C-alpha positions as CSV (number, residue, x, y, z in Angstrom):
1,X,0.0,0.0,0.0
2,X,1.4,3.3,-1.0
3,X,2.6,5.5,1.9
4,X,2.2,8.6,-0.3
5,X,0.1,11.3,1.3
6,X,-3.3,11.9,-0.2
7,X,-3.6,15.4,-1.5
8,X,-6.7,17.3,-0.6
9,X,-8.8,18.1,-3.7
10,X,-8.4,21.6,-5.0
11,X,-11.2,24.0,-4.1
12,X,-13.3,24.8,-7.1
13,X,-12.6,28.2,-8.7
14,X,-15.2,30.7,-7.6
15,X,-17.6,31.9,-10.3
16,X,-16.8,35.5,-9.4
17,X,-13.8,37.1,-7.6
18,X,-13.4,40.8,-6.8
19,X,-9.8,41.5,-5.8
20,X,-8.9,44.7,-4.1
21,X,-11.6,46.8,-5.8
22,X,-11.3,50.5,-5.4
23,X,-13.5,53.3,-6.7
24,X,-13.4,57.0,-6.2
25,X,-15.7,59.8,-7.3
26,X,-13.6,62.9,-7.0
27,X,-12.7,63.1,-3.3
28,X,-15.2,60.5,-2.3
29,X,-13.9,57.0,-1.7
30,X,-16.8,54.8,-2.6
31,X,-14.9,51.5,-2.5
32,X,-11.7,50.7,-0.7
33,X,-9.8,47.4,-1.3
34,X,-12.9,45.3,-1.4
35,X,-12.5,41.5,-1.8
36,X,-15.6,39.5,-2.6
37,X,-16.2,35.9,-3.9
38,X,-19.2,33.8,-4.8
39,X,-19.3,30.2,-5.8
40,X,-21.6,28.1,-7.9
41,X,-25.1,27.7,-6.3
42,X,-24.4,30.2,-3.5
43,X,-26.8,32.9,-2.5
44,X,-24.9,35.9,-0.9
45,X,-26.7,38.8,0.6
46,X,-24.8,42.1,0.0
47,X,-25.8,44.3,3.0
48,X,-25.0,47.7,4.2
49,X,-26.6,51.0,5.2
50,X,-27.2,53.7,2.5
51,X,-23.9,54.9,1.2
52,X,-22.1,51.7,2.3
53,X,-20.8,51.0,-1.2
54,X,-22.9,48.0,-2.1
55,X,-24.5,49.6,-5.1
56,X,-21.2,50.9,-6.4
57,X,-19.7,47.4,-6.0
58,X,-22.6,45.9,-8.0
59,X,-22.2,48.6,-10.7
60,X,-18.5,47.7,-11.0
61,X,-19.3,44.0,-11.3
62,X,-22.1,44.7,-13.9
63,X,-19.9,47.0,-16.0
64,X,-21.6,50.3,-15.3
65,X,-18.4,51.7,-13.6
66,X,-14.8,50.6,-14.3
67,X,-12.8,50.0,-11.1
68,X,-10.0,52.5,-10.3
69,X,-8.0,49.6,-8.8
70,X,-8.2,45.9,-8.4
71,X,-9.8,43.5,-10.8
72,X,-13.0,41.4,-11.4
73,X,-12.5,37.7,-12.2
74,X,-15.2,35.6,-13.8
75,X,-14.6,31.8,-13.9
76,X,-10.9,32.4,-13.1
77,X,-10.4,34.9,-16.0
78,X,-10.2,38.6,-15.7
79,X,-13.5,40.2,-16.8
80,X,-12.7,42.8,-19.5
81,X,-15.7,44.8,-20.7
82,X,-16.4,48.2,-22.0
83,X,-20.1,48.3,-21.3
84,X,-22.9,46.6,-19.3
85,X,-23.9,44.8,-22.5
86,X,-20.4,43.3,-22.7
87,X,-20.8,42.0,-19.2
88,X,-24.2,40.5,-19.9
89,X,-22.8,38.8,-23.0
90,X,-20.2,37.1,-20.7
91,X,-22.9,35.8,-18.3
92,X,-23.5,38.3,-15.6
93,X,-27.1,39.4,-15.4
94,X,-28.2,42.2,-13.2
95,X,-31.8,42.9,-12.3
96,X,-32.0,46.5,-10.9
97,X,-35.0,47.8,-9.0
98,X,-36.4,49.3,-12.2
99,X,-36.2,45.9,-13.8
100,X,-35.2,47.4,-17.2
101,X,-38.5,46.1,-18.7
102,X,-40.4,47.8,-21.5
103,X,-43.8,48.4,-20.0
104,X,-45.6,48.4,-23.4
105,X,-44.2,45.0,-24.4
106,X,-45.3,41.5,-23.4
107,X,-43.3,38.9,-21.5
108,X,-41.9,37.1,-24.5
109,X,-40.8,40.4,-26.1
110,X,-39.1,41.5,-22.9
111,X,-37.3,38.2,-22.5
112,X,-35.8,38.7,-26.0
113,X,-35.4,42.4,-25.8
114,X,-32.2,43.4,-27.7
115,X,-31.6,39.8,-28.6
116,X,-34.6,39.1,-30.8
117,X,-34.7,35.9,-32.9
118,X,-34.9,36.6,-36.6
119,X,-36.9,34.7,-39.1
120,X,-35.2,36.3,-42.1
121,X,-33.3,39.4,-43.0
122,X,-33.5,41.3,-46.3
123,X,-30.9,44.0,-46.4
124,X,-31.7,46.5,-43.7
125,X,-35.1,44.9,-43.1
126,X,-35.5,41.9,-40.8
127,X,-38.5,39.8,-39.9
128,X,-38.7,38.6,-36.3
129,X,-39.7,35.1,-35.5
130,X,-42.5,36.0,-33.1
131,X,-43.9,32.5,-32.9
132,X,-40.6,31.0,-31.9
133,X,-39.8,33.7,-29.3
134,X,-43.2,33.1,-27.7
135,X,-42.6,29.3,-27.6
136,X,-39.2,29.7,-26.1
137,X,-40.6,32.2,-23.5
138,X,-43.3,29.9,-22.5
139,X,-40.8,27.1,-22.1
140,X,-38.5,29.0,-19.8
141,X,-41.5,30.4,-17.8
142,X,-42.9,26.9,-17.4
143,X,-39.5,25.6,-16.4
144,X,-39.3,28.2,-13.7
145,X,-42.9,27.4,-12.5
146,X,-44.1,30.8,-13.5
147,X,-47.7,31.2,-14.7
148,X,-48.5,34.1,-17.0
149,X,-51.7,33.6,-18.9
150,X,-51.2,36.0,-21.8
151,X,-47.6,36.4,-23.0
152,X,-48.7,39.3,-25.2
153,X,-50.2,41.4,-22.4
154,X,-48.0,44.5,-21.6
155,X,-45.9,43.9,-18.5
156,X,-47.4,47.2,-17.1
157,X,-50.5,45.2,-16.5
158,X,-48.7,42.5,-14.4
159,X,-48.1,42.4,-10.7
160,X,-44.7,43.3,-9.2
161,X,-43.9,39.6,-8.6
162,X,-44.7,38.7,-12.2
163,X,-42.5,41.5,-13.5
164,X,-39.7,40.2,-11.3
165,X,-40.3,36.7,-12.7
166,X,-40.1,37.9,-16.3
167,X,-36.8,39.7,-15.6
168,X,-35.3,36.7,-13.8
169,X,-36.6,34.3,-16.5
170,X,-34.9,36.4,-19.1
171,X,-31.5,35.9,-17.4
172,X,-32.2,32.1,-17.0
173,X,-33.0,31.8,-20.7
174,X,-29.7,33.5,-21.7
175,X,-27.7,31.1,-19.5
176,X,-26.6,33.5,-16.8
177,X,-23.5,32.4,-15.0
178,X,-24.2,34.9,-12.1
179,X,-27.4,36.7,-11.1
180,X,-27.5,40.0,-9.2
181,X,-30.8,41.1,-7.8
182,X,-31.2,44.6,-6.4
183,X,-34.0,44.7,-3.7
184,X,-36.0,42.0,-5.5
185,X,-38.9,42.0,-2.9
186,X,-39.1,45.8,-2.3
187,X,-42.7,47.1,-2.5
188,X,-44.2,43.6,-2.9
189,X,-46.9,42.1,-0.8
190,X,-46.1,39.0,1.4
191,X,-47.5,36.4,-1.1
192,X,-45.4,37.9,-4.0
193,X,-42.3,38.2,-1.8
194,X,-42.6,34.4,-1.2
195,X,-42.8,33.8,-4.9
196,X,-39.6,35.8,-5.6
197,X,-37.8,34.0,-2.8
198,X,-38.9,30.7,-4.5
199,X,-37.4,32.0,-7.7
200,X,-34.1,32.6,-5.9
201,X,-34.2,29.0,-4.5
202,X,-34.9,27.8,-8.0
203,X,-31.8,29.6,-9.3
204,X,-29.7,28.1,-6.5
205,X,-31.0,24.6,-7.4
206,X,-29.7,25.2,-10.9
207,X,-26.3,26.0,-9.5
208,X,-26.6,29.7,-10.5
209,X,-25.0,31.9,-7.9
210,X,-27.1,34.9,-6.8
211,X,-26.0,38.2,-5.2
212,X,-29.0,39.8,-3.4
213,X,-29.0,43.4,-2.2
214,X,-31.8,43.7,0.4
215,X,-32.8,45.6,3.5
216,X,-35.3,42.9,4.4
217,X,-33.5,40.8,7.0
218,X,-36.3,38.2,7.0
219,X,-35.8,37.6,3.3
220,X,-32.0,37.5,3.7
221,X,-32.2,34.8,6.5
222,X,-34.6,32.8,4.5
223,X,-32.6,32.4,1.3
224,X,-29.0,33.5,1.8
225,X,-26.0,31.3,2.6
226,X,-23.7,34.2,3.5
227,X,-23.9,37.8,4.5
228,X,-21.3,40.1,3.1
229,X,-21.6,43.4,5.0
230,X,-20.2,46.7,3.9
231,X,-19.7,50.0,5.7
232,X,-18.3,53.3,4.3
233,X,-16.9,51.6,1.2
234,X,-15.2,48.8,3.0
235,X,-16.0,45.1,3.6
236,X,-16.5,44.6,7.4
237,X,-17.9,41.1,7.5
238,X,-18.3,38.0,5.4
239,X,-20.2,35.4,7.5
240,X,-22.4,32.3,7.1
241,X,-26.0,33.1,7.8
242,X,-26.1,30.0,10.0
243,X,-23.5,31.5,12.3
244,X,-25.1,34.9,12.9
245,X,-28.4,36.7,13.7
246,X,-30.3,39.6,12.2
247,X,-29.4,41.7,15.2
248,X,-25.7,41.0,14.8
249,X,-25.8,41.8,11.1
250,X,-27.5,45.1,11.8
251,X,-24.8,45.9,14.4
252,X,-22.1,45.2,11.8
253,X,-23.9,47.5,9.3
254,X,-24.1,50.5,11.6
255,X,-20.9,49.9,13.5
């Protein structure tokens, strides 16, 4: 029997790594040497009081702002992008509070917004394959256990939870490697909050990592694996939800 030592298996490469991220706006230090990681199938709550830097960090990750220092790694490779669309094309989907949906369009049209499927193109003119887009939209919505009766109905006629569901389903359809949700349950009633939390659990079951910005501690403790707490542009805690309490987290946030 070999006496050679068994080597421990290498830890899997995190889906996302932020290394020493710094960001200034004039004399204001918005982020200072922030390190952040998230692995496959993790749900991490990004927490902090107003002005803590969490929104700036998300905007750096999603390509809205370039970092002044440090780097963002996606799947072990440095993320190089010149716009939020570049970042989306590489697999990072961000659902901001305004959802970026076109209120006058239906669910299927919103899922394919900016990435429409073409039936044929004649010079500058193109014909969209509406039937296929509707079939594909229904397929992904059914797969996510989302019920929307009329895919042609404008999303402005939908409930807040249904609108969130359309935005999340869009990211799922386009094979998101990482999902960022900004206050996904804000302004929703309790039943709709539960539906959105179920969608987050669904993403987790698909091994899609999710970053959730939220001020709702009950939601955080229901779905998150870890709490990453920021204060005044710095990371002050990165702790397992099972090892802390809402009161402790709030104490970390306010110092």
